[in-house]
C-alpha atoms as a printed R data frame, in Angstrom:
    type eleno elety resid chain resno       x      y       z
1   ATOM     1    CA   MET     A     1   0.000  0.000   0.000
2   ATOM     2    CA   ASP     A     2   1.344  3.405  -0.972
3   ATOM     3    CA   ILE     A     3   0.252  6.334   1.201
4   ATOM     4    CA   ARG     A     4   0.978  9.993   0.564
5   ATOM     5    CA   ILE     A     5  -0.236 12.589   3.048
6   ATOM     6    CA   GLY     A     6  -0.248 16.254   2.125
7   ATOM     7    CA   GLY     A     7   2.578 15.744  -0.353
8   ATOM     8    CA   LEU     A     8   4.916 14.790   2.478
9   ATOM     9    CA   ASP     A     9   7.139 11.727   2.866
10  ATOM    10    CA   ARG     A    10   5.959  8.389   1.573
11  ATOM    11    CA   PHE     A    11   5.209  5.268   3.577
12  ATOM    12    CA   ASP     A    12   5.473  1.956   1.773
13  ATOM    13    CA   GLY     A    13   4.283 -1.106   3.653
14  ATOM    14    CA   GLN     A    14   1.294 -3.054   4.910
15  ATOM    15    CA   LEU     A    15  -1.314 -1.664   7.287
16  ATOM    16    CA   SER     A    16  -3.940 -3.593   9.201
17  ATOM    17    CA   ALA     A    17  -5.597 -0.434  10.487
18  ATOM    18    CA   LEU     A    18  -5.162  3.284  10.132
19  ATOM    19    CA   GLU     A    19  -6.434  6.068  12.338
20  ATOM    20    CA   ILE     A    20  -5.252  9.585  11.655
21  ATOM    21    CA   ARG     A    21  -6.611 12.706  13.263
22  ATOM    22    CA   ARG     A    22  -5.849 16.361  12.710
23  ATOM    23    CA   LEU     A    23  -3.955 17.851  15.644
24  ATOM    24    CA   ASP     A    24  -5.803 20.409  17.736
25  ATOM    25    CA   VAL     A    25  -3.286 22.529  19.663
26  ATOM    26    CA   ALA     A    26  -4.046 24.031  23.042
27  ATOM    27    CA   LYS     A    27  -0.684 25.809  23.108
28  ATOM    28    CA   PRO     A    28   1.439 26.022  19.916
29  ATOM    29    CA   PRO     A    29   5.227 25.755  20.095
30  ATOM    30    CA   VAL     A    30   7.172 28.896  20.942
31  ATOM    31    CA   LEU     A    31  10.434 29.031  19.026
32  ATOM    32    CA   SER     A    32  13.392 31.015  20.303
33  ATOM    33    CA   GLU     A    33  13.835 32.369  16.757
34  ATOM    34    CA   VAL     A    34  11.605 32.340  13.709
35  ATOM    35    CA   SER     A    35  12.479 33.080  10.075
36  ATOM    36    CA   GLU     A    36  10.234 33.743   7.114
37  ATOM    37    CA   ASN     A    37  10.244 30.025   6.330
38  ATOM    38    CA   MET     A    38  11.039 27.317   8.841
39  ATOM    39    CA   TYR     A    39  11.838 23.732   7.961
40  ATOM    40    CA   PHE     A    40  10.152 21.140  10.149
41  ATOM    41    CA   SER     A    41  10.024 17.394  10.555
42  ATOM    42    CA   ILE     A    42   7.764 15.248  12.723
43  ATOM    43    CA   LYS     A    43   9.046 11.717  13.246
44  ATOM    44    CA   ASN     A    44   6.927  8.859  14.545
45  ATOM    45    CA   LEU     A    45   9.293  7.196  17.022
46  ATOM    46    CA   ASP     A    46   7.454  3.859  16.773
47  ATOM    47    CA   ASN     A    47   7.943  3.343  13.039
48  ATOM    48    CA   ASP     A    48  10.251  6.230  11.910
49  ATOM    49    CA   PHE     A    49   7.590  7.582   9.518
50  ATOM    50    CA   THR     A    50   8.560 11.237   9.017
51  ATOM    51    CA   GLN     A    51   6.555 14.205   7.773
52  ATOM    52    CA   ARG     A    52   8.595 17.114   6.453
53  ATOM    53    CA   GLY     A    53   7.898 20.529   5.044
54  ATOM    54    CA   GLN     A    54   8.170 24.302   5.449
55  ATOM    55    CA   PHE     A    55   5.801 26.796   6.997
56  ATOM    56    CA   THR     A    56   5.447 30.540   7.431
57  ATOM    57    CA   SER     A    57   3.034 30.429  10.382
58  ATOM    58    CA   PHE     A    58   1.946 27.902  12.971
59  ATOM    59    CA   ALA     A    59  -1.604 28.101  11.666
60  ATOM    60    CA   GLN     A    60  -0.297 26.838   8.347
61  ATOM    61    CA   PHE     A    61   1.972 24.339  10.098
62  ATOM    62    CA   PHE     A    62  -0.825 22.570  11.961
63  ATOM    63    CA   GLU     A    63  -2.897 22.369   8.784
64  ATOM    64    CA   THR     A    64  -0.228 20.170   7.203
65  ATOM    65    CA   ILE     A    65   0.499 17.531   9.857
66  ATOM    66    CA   PHE     A    66  -1.408 14.457  11.021
67  ATOM    67    CA   LEU     A    67  -0.686 12.339  14.076
68  ATOM    68    CA   ALA     A    68  -1.670  8.878  15.180
69  ATOM    69    CA   PRO     A    69  -3.125  8.738  18.717
70  ATOM    70    CA   ASP     A    70  -1.095  7.710  21.771
71  ATOM    71    CA   THR     A    71   2.142  7.744  19.810
72  ATOM    72    CA   PRO     A    72   5.591  9.178  20.672
73  ATOM    73    CA   TYR     A    73   6.857 11.825  18.232
74  ATOM    74    CA   GLU     A    74   9.890 14.046  17.815
75  ATOM    75    CA   ILE     A    75   9.237 17.475  16.296
76  ATOM    76    CA   SER     A    76  12.263 19.367  14.953
77  ATOM    77    CA   PHE     A    77  12.814 22.772  13.382
78  ATOM    78    CA   VAL     A    78  15.586 24.401  11.342
79  ATOM    79    CA   ASN     A    79  15.738 28.164  10.846
80  ATOM    80    CA   ARG     A    80  16.438 28.706   7.148
81  ATOM    81    CA   ASP     A    81  18.170 32.050   7.777
82  ATOM    82    CA   THR     A    82  20.542 30.904  10.528
83  ATOM    83    CA   LEU     A    83  20.585 27.074  10.208
84  ATOM    84    CA   ALA     A    84  19.849 26.894  13.954
85  ATOM    85    CA   TYR     A    85  18.231 23.638  15.099
86  ATOM    86    CA   GLY     A    86  15.866 22.663  17.895
87  ATOM    87    CA   SER     A    87  13.668 19.671  18.753
88  ATOM    88    CA   PHE     A    88  11.110 18.397  21.253
89  ATOM    89    CA   THR     A    89   9.765 14.910  22.014
90  ATOM    90    CA   PHE     A    90   6.117 14.417  22.956
91  ATOM    91    CA   SER     A    91   3.317 11.886  22.870
92  ATOM    92    CA   SER     A    92   0.174 12.531  20.884
93  ATOM    93    CA   PRO     A    93  -3.136 12.559  22.798
94  ATOM    94    CA   SER     A    94  -5.488  9.608  22.873
95  ATOM    95    CA   ALA     A    95  -8.203  9.187  20.260
96  ATOM    96    CA   GLY     A    96 -10.678 10.837  22.576
97  ATOM    97    CA   GLY     A    97  -8.652 13.977  23.217
98  ATOM    98    CA   LEU     A    98  -6.760 15.929  20.609
99  ATOM    99    CA   SER     A    99  -5.442 18.858  22.628
100 ATOM   100    CA   ILE     A   100  -1.719 19.266  23.342
101 ATOM   101    CA   ALA     A   101   0.460 22.025  24.798
102 ATOM   102    CA   PHE     A   102   4.003 22.590  23.549
103 ATOM   103    CA   PRO     A   103   6.866 24.162  25.502
104 ATOM   104    CA   GLU     A   104   9.332 26.729  24.198
105 ATOM   105    CA   ILE     A   105  11.770 25.108  21.777
106 ATOM   106    CA   ILE     A   106  15.258 26.590  21.863
107 ATOM   107    CA   LEU     A   107  16.966 26.735  18.476
108 ATOM   108    CA   GLU     A   108  20.751 26.654  18.659
109 ATOM   109    CA   LYS     A   109  23.513 26.982  16.098
110 ATOM   110    CA   ARG     A   110  25.724 23.912  16.068
111 ATOM   111    CA   THR     A   111  28.644 23.015  13.845
112 ATOM   112    CA   VAL     A   112  29.108 19.273  14.480
113 ATOM   113    CA   PRO     A   113  28.579 16.604  13.463
114 ATOM   114    CA   ASP     A   114  28.601 17.614   9.790
115 ATOM   115    CA   SER     A   115  29.625 14.420   8.017
116 ATOM   116    CA   ASP     A   116  29.704 15.840   4.483
117 ATOM   117    CA   GLU     A   117  31.108 19.240   5.569
118 ATOM   118    CA   ASP     A   118  28.478 21.209   3.654
119 ATOM   119    CA   GLY     A   119  27.606 23.613   6.469
120 ATOM   120    CA   LEU     A   120  24.470 21.714   7.535
121 ATOM   121    CA   ILE     A   121  24.779 19.533  10.615
122 ATOM   122    CA   ASP     A   122  23.562 15.967  10.190
123 ATOM   123    CA   ILE     A   123  20.413 16.367  12.298
124 ATOM   124    CA   ALA     A   124  19.443 19.489  10.313
125 ATOM   125    CA   GLU     A   125  19.822 17.470   7.109
126 ATOM   126    CA   GLN     A   126  17.415 14.900   8.565
127 ATOM   127    CA   VAL     A   127  14.862 17.652   9.161
128 ATOM   128    CA   ILE     A   128  15.213 19.147   5.662
129 ATOM   129    CA   GLY     A   129  15.468 15.779   3.919
130 ATOM   130    CA   THR     A   130  18.918 16.257   2.399
131 ATOM   131    CA   ARG     A   131  21.703 13.700   2.587
132 ATOM   132    CA   ALA     A   132  24.196 13.861   5.423
133 ATOM   133    CA   ASP     A   133  26.785 11.983   3.352
134 ATOM   134    CA   LEU     A   134  26.644 14.194   0.242
135 ATOM   135    CA   ALA     A   135  27.372 17.933   0.321
136 ATOM   136    CA   ASP     A   136  25.219 18.582  -2.752
137 ATOM   137    CA   SER     A   137  22.238 16.258  -2.305
138 ATOM   138    CA   ASP     A   138  20.608 17.014  -5.658
139 ATOM   139    CA   GLU     A   139  23.956 17.319  -7.462
140 ATOM   140    CA   ASP     A   140  23.036 20.599  -9.140
141 ATOM   141    CA   GLY     A   141  26.401 22.232  -8.414
142 ATOM   142    CA   VAL     A   142  25.333 24.182  -5.304
143 ATOM   143    CA   ILE     A   143  25.981 22.734  -1.840
144 ATOM   144    CA   ASP     A   144  23.007 22.135   0.434
145 ATOM   145    CA   SER     A   145  23.671 24.892   2.986
146 ATOM   146    CA   ALA     A   146  24.075 27.513   0.246
147 ATOM   147    CA   GLU     A   147  20.744 26.538  -1.300
148 ATOM   148    CA   VAL     A   148  18.984 26.663   2.065
149 ATOM   149    CA   LEU     A   149  20.428 30.053   2.983
150 ATOM   150    CA   GLN     A   150  19.553 31.437  -0.446
151 ATOM   151    CA   GLY     A   151  15.945 30.288  -0.176
152 ATOM   152    CA   LEU     A   152  16.410 27.661  -2.898
153 ATOM   153    CA   ASP     A   153  15.331 24.031  -2.852
154 ATOM   154    CA   PRO     A   154  18.296 21.756  -2.054
155 ATOM   155    CA   LEU     A   155  16.390 18.784  -3.496
156 ATOM   156    CA   ASP     A   156  15.076 20.125  -6.808
157 ATOM   157    CA   ASP     A   157  18.079 19.159  -8.963
158 ATOM   158    CA   ARG     A   158  18.014 22.563 -10.654
159 ATOM   159    CA   GLY     A   159  21.156 24.655 -10.590
160 ATOM   160    CA   PHE     A   160  21.612 28.114 -12.029
161 ATOM   161    CA   PRO     A   161  22.722 28.303 -15.682
162 ATOM   162    CA   ASN     A   162  25.901 30.108 -16.607
163 ATOM   163    CA   GLY     A   163  25.351 33.816 -17.097
164 ATOM   164    CA   ILE     A   164  23.503 36.615 -15.356
165 ATOM   165    CA   ILE     A   165  21.299 35.405 -12.500
166 ATOM   166    CA   ALA     A   166  19.834 38.744 -11.444
167 ATOM   167    CA   GLY     A   167  20.342 42.446 -12.100
168 ATOM   168    CA   LEU     A   168  19.286 45.847 -10.817
169 ATOM   169    CA   PRO     A   169  19.265 49.302 -12.403
170 ATOM   170    CA   LEU     A   170  21.645 51.666 -10.612
171 ATOM   171    CA   ARG     A   171  22.257 55.342 -11.168
172 ATOM   172    CA   GLY     A   172  25.470 56.242 -12.930
173 ATOM   173    CA   ASN     A   173  28.097 53.847 -14.240
174 ATOM   174    CA   PRO     A   174  29.151 51.175 -11.685
175 ATOM   175    CA   GLN     A   175  32.944 50.987 -11.524
176 ATOM   176    CA   GLN     A   176  33.586 48.904  -8.422
177 ATOM   177    CA   VAL     A   177  31.676 46.619  -6.099
178 ATOM   178    CA   VAL     A   178  32.585 45.216  -2.681
179 ATOM   179    CA   VAL     A   179  30.539 42.761  -0.626
180 ATOM   180    CA   ARG     A   180  30.643 42.815   3.166
181 ATOM   181    CA   ALA     A   181  28.961 40.734   5.864
182 ATOM   182    CA   GLY     A   182  26.150 42.700   7.471
183 ATOM   183    CA   ASN     A   183  25.572 42.866  11.210
184 ATOM   184    CA   SER     A   184  21.796 43.027  11.511
185 ATOM   185    CA   ARG     A   185  21.165 39.288  10.968
186 ATOM   186    CA   ASP     A   186  23.056 36.074  10.299
187 ATOM   187    CA   GLY     A   187  23.840 35.513   6.653
188 ATOM   188    CA   GLU     A   188  23.317 39.160   5.693
189 ATOM   189    CA   LEU     A   189  25.478 40.338   2.807
190 ATOM   190    CA   ILE     A   190  25.603 43.953   1.647
191 ATOM   191    CA   ALA     A   191  27.165 45.028  -1.644
192 ATOM   192    CA   TYR     A   192  28.423 48.602  -2.027
193 ATOM   193    CA   THR     A   193  28.963 49.972  -5.516
194 ATOM   194    CA   ALA     A   194  30.957 52.970  -6.755
195 ATOM   195    CA   ASN     A   195  28.852 54.440  -9.538
196 ATOM   196    CA   GLY     A   196  30.857 57.311 -10.996
197 ATOM   197    CA   SER     A   197  28.662 60.391 -11.298
198 ATOM   198    CA   GLY     A   198  25.815 58.354  -9.758
199 ATOM   199    CA   GLY     A   199  27.482 58.324  -6.347
200 ATOM   200    CA   ILE     A   200  27.232 55.083  -4.374
201 ATOM   201    CA   ALA     A   201  24.602 52.418  -3.807
202 ATOM   202    CA   SER     A   202  24.069 49.679  -1.244
203 ATOM   203    CA   VAL     A   203  22.360 46.438  -2.219
204 ATOM   204    CA   ASP     A   204  21.221 43.576  -0.002
205 ATOM   205    CA   VAL     A   205  22.609 40.506  -1.789
206 ATOM   206    CA   SER     A   206  21.935 38.013   0.992
207 ATOM   207    CA   ARG     A   207  19.921 36.087  -1.586
208 ATOM   208    CA   PHE     A   208  21.949 36.376  -4.748
209 ATOM   209    CA   SER     A   209  19.003 35.601  -6.994
210 ATOM   210    CA   GLN     A   210  16.897 38.350  -5.387
211 ATOM   211    CA   PRO     A   211  19.107 41.430  -4.736
212 ATOM   212    CA   VAL     A   212  17.402 44.469  -3.221
213 ATOM   213    CA   ILE     A   213  18.600 48.078  -3.482
214 ATOM   214    CA   THR     A   214  18.645 49.556   0.033
215 ATOM   215    CA   SER     A   215  20.009 53.011  -0.806
216 ATOM   216    CA   GLN     A   216  21.501 55.235  -3.508
217 ATOM   217    CA   VAL     A   217  23.417 58.334  -2.476
218 ATOM   218    CA   SER     A   218  24.681 61.158  -4.682
219 ATOM   219    CA   LEU     A   219  28.129 62.457  -3.772
220 ATOM   220    CA   PRO     A   220  30.376 65.238  -5.071
221 ATOM   221    CA   GLY     A   221  32.790 64.042  -7.747
222 ATOM   222    CA   SER     A   222  32.961 60.816  -9.732
223 ATOM   223    CA   VAL     A   223  33.120 57.826  -7.391
224 ATOM   224    CA   SER     A   224  35.549 55.167  -8.617
225 ATOM   225    CA   GLY     A   225  36.321 53.359  -5.352
226 ATOM   226    CA   ILE     A   226  34.309 52.175  -2.340
227 ATOM   227    CA   ASP     A   227  34.847 50.076   0.791
228 ATOM   228    CA   ALA     A   228  32.991 49.526   4.053
229 ATOM   229    CA   ASP     A   229  33.655 48.323   7.589
230 ATOM   230    CA   LEU     A   230  30.251 47.270   8.885
231 ATOM   231    CA   SER     A   231  31.601 46.367  12.320
232 ATOM   232    CA   ARG     A   232  32.055 50.130  12.702
233 ATOM   233    CA   ASN     A   233  29.117 51.077  10.439
234 ATOM   234    CA   LEU     A   234  31.395 53.187   8.246
235 ATOM   235    CA   ALA     A   235  32.045 53.367   4.510
236 ATOM   236    CA   VAL     A   236  34.552 55.375   2.504
237 ATOM   237    CA   ALA     A   237  34.187 56.444  -1.123
238 ATOM   238    CA   ALA     A   238  36.968 57.712  -3.389
239 ATOM   239    CA   ALA     A   239  35.479 60.369  -5.687
240 ATOM   240    CA   ASN     A   240  38.569 61.663  -7.492
241 ATOM   241    CA   THR     A   241  38.394 65.483  -7.566
242 ATOM   242    CA   GLY     A   242  35.301 65.244  -5.356
243 ATOM   243    CA   GLY     A   243  37.458 64.051  -2.474
244 ATOM   244    CA   LEU     A   244  37.476 61.134  -0.053
245 ATOM   245    CA   HIS     A   245  34.003 60.757   1.500
246 ATOM   246    CA   PHE     A   246  33.451 59.187   4.925
247 ATOM   247    CA   LEU     A   247  29.895 57.906   5.499
248 ATOM   248    CA   ASP     A   248  27.891 56.571   8.425
249 ATOM   249    CA   VAL     A   249  26.033 53.478   7.136
250 ATOM   250    CA   SER     A   250  24.432 52.390  10.425
251 ATOM   251    CA   ASP     A   251  21.057 53.012   8.773
252 ATOM   252    CA   PRO     A   252  21.217 50.968   5.550
253 ATOM   253    CA   LEU     A   253  18.341 52.981   4.088
254 ATOM   254    CA   GLN     A   254  19.896 56.402   4.724
255 ATOM   255    CA   PRO     A   255  23.715 56.532   4.666
256 ATOM   256    CA   ASP     A   256  24.915 59.837   6.075
257 ATOM   257    CA   LEU     A   257  27.936 61.779   4.796
258 ATOM   258    CA   ILE     A   258  30.108 62.551   7.831
259 ATOM   259    CA   GLU     A   259  33.078 64.313   6.288
260 ATOM   260    CA   THR     A   260  34.875 64.844   2.996
261 ATOM   261    CA   VAL     A   261  38.666 64.989   2.940
262 ATOM   262    CA   SER     A   262  39.886 67.254   0.156
263 ATOM   263    CA   VAL     A   263  42.228 64.950  -1.798
264 ATOM   264    CA   VAL     A   264  42.075 63.571  -5.345
265 ATOM   265    CA   ALA     A   265  41.411 59.929  -4.421
266 ATOM   266    CA   SER     A   266  40.824 57.256  -7.070
267 ATOM   267    CA   GLY     A   267  40.835 54.062  -4.987
268 ATOM   268    CA   VAL     A   268  40.201 53.096  -1.372
269 ATOM   269    CA   LEU     A   269  40.543 50.097   0.903
270 ATOM   270    CA   ILE     A   270  39.702 49.631   4.596
271 ATOM   271    CA   ARG     A   271  41.699 47.241   6.748
272 ATOM   272    CA   ASN     A   272  41.900 46.865  10.532
273 ATOM   273    CA   GLY     A   273  40.518 50.303  11.253
274 ATOM   274    CA   LEU     A   274  42.736 52.085   8.731
275 ATOM   275    CA   VAL     A   275  41.829 53.634   5.392
276 ATOM   276    CA   TYR     A   276  44.265 53.331   2.492
277 ATOM   277    CA   ALA     A   277  43.545 55.676  -0.418
278 ATOM   278    CA   THR     A   278  45.341 56.073  -3.725
279 ATOM   279    CA   VAL     A   279  45.925 59.800  -4.247
280 ATOM   280    CA   ARG     A   280  47.611 60.479  -7.571
281 ATOM   281    CA   GLY     A   281  50.924 58.570  -7.244
282 ATOM   282    CA   ALA     A   282  50.816 58.052  -3.470
283 ATOM   283    CA   ILE     A   283  48.984 56.055  -0.831
284 ATOM   284    CA   TYR     A   284  47.444 58.096   1.977
285 ATOM   285    CA   VAL     A   285  46.661 56.377   5.278
286 ATOM   286    CA   TYR     A   286  43.857 57.607   7.551
287 ATOM   287    CA   ASP     A   287  42.386 56.517  10.844
288 ATOM   288    CA   LEU     A   288  38.891 55.299   9.947
289 ATOM   289    CA   THR     A   289  37.000 56.647  12.946
290 ATOM   290    CA   GLY     A   290  39.044 59.786  13.619
291 ATOM   291    CA   ARG     A   291  39.673 60.548   9.930
292 ATOM   292    CA   ILE     A   292  43.182 61.745  10.813
293 ATOM   293    CA   ARG     A   293  45.877 61.332   8.169
294 ATOM   294    CA   LEU     A   294  48.644 59.096   9.510
295 ATOM   295    CA   GLN     A   295  51.029 58.612   6.564
296 ATOM   296    CA   ILE     A   296  51.780 59.441   2.942
297 ATOM   297    CA   LEU     A   297  53.816 56.900   0.958
298 ATOM   298    CA   ARG     A   298  55.028 58.057  -2.460
299 ATOM   299    CA   VAL     A   299  54.873 55.087  -4.816
300 ATOM   300    CA   SER     A   300  54.807 56.153  -8.468
301 ATOM   301    CA   ASP     A   301  55.215 59.112 -10.760
302 ATOM   302    CA   GLY     A   302  52.044 58.006 -12.525
303 ATOM   303    CA   LEU     A   303  48.468 57.805 -11.308
304 ATOM   304    CA   LEU     A   304  47.604 54.873  -9.020
305 ATOM   305    CA   THR     A   305  44.211 53.431  -9.937
306 ATOM   306    CA   ASP     A   306  43.357 50.654  -7.484
307 ATOM   307    CA   LEU     A   307  44.284 48.844  -4.254
308 ATOM   308    CA   ALA     A   308  44.104 45.261  -3.013
309 ATOM   309    CA   ALA     A   309  45.360 43.538   0.131
310 ATOM   310    CA   GLU     A   310  46.188 40.093   1.429
311 ATOM   311    CA   GLY     A   311  47.942 39.236   4.670
312 ATOM   312    CA   ASP     A   312  50.326 41.992   5.641
313 ATOM   313    CA   HIS     A   313  50.755 43.372   2.116
314 ATOM   314    CA   LEU     A   314  49.027 45.973  -0.040
315 ATOM   315    CA   TYR     A   315  49.132 45.896  -3.822
316 ATOM   316    CA   THR     A   316  48.495 48.818  -6.130
317 ATOM   317    CA   ILE     A   317  48.664 49.421  -9.854
318 ATOM   318    CA   ALA     A   318  49.705 52.539 -11.753
319 ATOM   319    CA   GLU     A   319  48.246 53.716 -15.036
320 ATOM   320    CA   ASP     A   320  51.417 52.612 -16.858
321 ATOM   321    CA   GLY     A   321  50.802 48.991 -15.838
322 ATOM   322    CA   ARG     A   322  53.382 48.752 -13.044
323 ATOM   323    CA   VAL     A   323  52.221 46.787  -9.982
324 ATOM   324    CA   PHE     A   324  53.653 47.659  -6.566
325 ATOM   325    CA   SER     A   325  53.936 45.489  -3.451
326 ATOM   326    CA   ILE     A   326  53.838 47.306  -0.097
327 ATOM   327    CA   ARG     A   327  54.302 45.811   3.349
328 ATOM   328    CA   ILE     A   328  51.995 46.859   6.180
329 ATOM   329    CA   GLN     A   329  54.123 47.306   9.286
330 ATOM   330    CA   ARG     A   330  53.324 48.556  12.761
331 ATOM   331    CA   GLU     A   331  55.326 51.685  12.053
332 ATOM   332    CA   GLY     A   332  53.612 52.246   8.701
333 ATOM   333    CA   LEU     A   333  53.738 51.257   5.039
334 ATOM   334    CA   LYS     A   334  56.968 50.270   3.321
335 ATOM   335    CA   ALA     A   335  57.377 49.765  -0.437
336 ATOM   336    CA   VAL     A   336  58.825 46.315  -1.163
337 ATOM   337    CA   ASP     A   337  58.972 45.672  -4.910
338 ATOM   338    CA   SER     A   338  57.355 46.412  -8.248
339 ATOM   339    CA   LEU     A   339  56.722 44.621 -11.506
340 ATOM   340    CA   ALA     A   340  56.123 46.113 -14.948
341 ATOM   341    CA   LEU     A   341  53.174 44.517 -16.760
342 ATOM   342    CA   PRO     A   342  52.642 46.277 -20.087
343 ATOM   343    CA   GLY     A   343  48.979 46.340 -20.954
344 ATOM   344    CA   ALA     A   344  47.772 46.000 -17.356
345 ATOM   345    CA   VAL     A   345  45.017 48.497 -16.632
346 ATOM   346    CA   GLY     A   346  42.363 49.460 -14.127
347 ATOM   347    CA   SER     A   347  41.478 47.153 -11.248
348 ATOM   348    CA   ILE     A   348  43.359 44.456  -9.364
349 ATOM   349    CA   PHE     A   349  42.348 41.671  -7.009
350 ATOM   350    CA   VAL     A   350  44.444 39.372  -4.848
351 ATOM   351    CA   GLY     A   351  43.486 36.050  -3.277
352 ATOM   352    CA   GLY     A   352  45.285 32.832  -2.424
353 ATOM   353    CA   ASN     A   353  48.659 34.469  -3.120
354 ATOM   354    CA   VAL     A   354  47.594 35.191  -6.692
355 ATOM   355    CA   LEU     A   355  47.170 38.672  -8.154
356 ATOM   356    CA   TYR     A   356  44.437 39.122 -10.763
357 ATOM   357    CA   LEU     A   357  44.278 42.107 -13.073
358 ATOM   358    CA   SER     A   358  42.905 43.271 -16.404
359 ATOM   359    CA   LEU     A   359  45.148 43.221 -19.453
360 ATOM   360    CA   ILE     A   360  44.950 44.938 -22.810
361 ATOM   361    CA   HIS     A   361  46.718 42.929 -25.501
362 ATOM   362    CA   ILE     A   362  49.181 45.210 -27.287
363 ATOM   363    CA   SER     A   363  50.808 42.982 -29.909
364 ATOM   364    CA   GLU     A   364  49.217 45.418 -32.368
365 ATOM   365    CA   PRO     A   365  49.657 48.850 -30.744
366 ATOM   366    CA   THR     A   366  47.170 50.472 -33.094
367 ATOM   367    CA   ARG     A   367  44.513 47.883 -32.205
368 ATOM   368    CA   PRO     A   368  44.813 47.016 -28.496
369 ATOM   369    CA   TYR     A   369  42.325 44.548 -27.086
């Protein structure tokens, strides 16, 4: 006999009798944290039959589950936004009484055991229905925890195609983007963009397929560089002749310009409470909170266009294609070495001890590409 209840898990076997009643709740569960969508599972401890699903309210939740009378159950929840887990064991009422009171269920973030190392602990995978021995249960190219956090279905076997997933119209001409972990909720990611004459914008990209513009701010000058330190609720924008703008971003909907330092800054980077800005052929160092200039390091006769950092080193590139390595020391910056890369232009990025940059091919000087 094949039984399917409410589109939930299947039970294949033989039954001599079946009595199922809708649960009437005298006191619904109180969860220590609730997200827009919670995963749940209810496991019959006598036969391991498990009902799984998602809900947005307890009214909806109790419309989707059915319990046998006088039976022990374990009810478990996973918060989709935080991956926190909590459970409670109870016995269903007898056939003559369908009322039950639930206690508060504490959801906690745990990291072990996670057999497949996909960011979902094994018991959370049991609740959701994913595999604890396979990081990508539906083998669509996205690991289970990433799909859950992004509001996707980790069991639908549908990955994203190559190409643009989502887009938003922004004012101006975006020239740089940085993504920083937010501090208002777990899993929050905020992207800040430098938009030339359009100023700056902040975008909530916590769900990469559904980005949301949270603010757009016009600033003096043409903004070509942006960075943010959300632990201090501060951002800094390099606006060339418009100066170096310091902003309070504690309110993501209304960033507030605190101060503008009158320098011709083309690039900016924040690290450990210090601001590094490329100003013509030099790197200026400022205290982030006090906005006091601490150092000027002359690097190049040409214009420096961008900054990157890894470990205790900064890297910058000049308009002539020369890349400079600079050590960050307690007493200040110290130039270490440089490398000429003809055709290198614009932006640089460093990660895993590898420097990435844009190149223009110049084998035919009259037709660079």
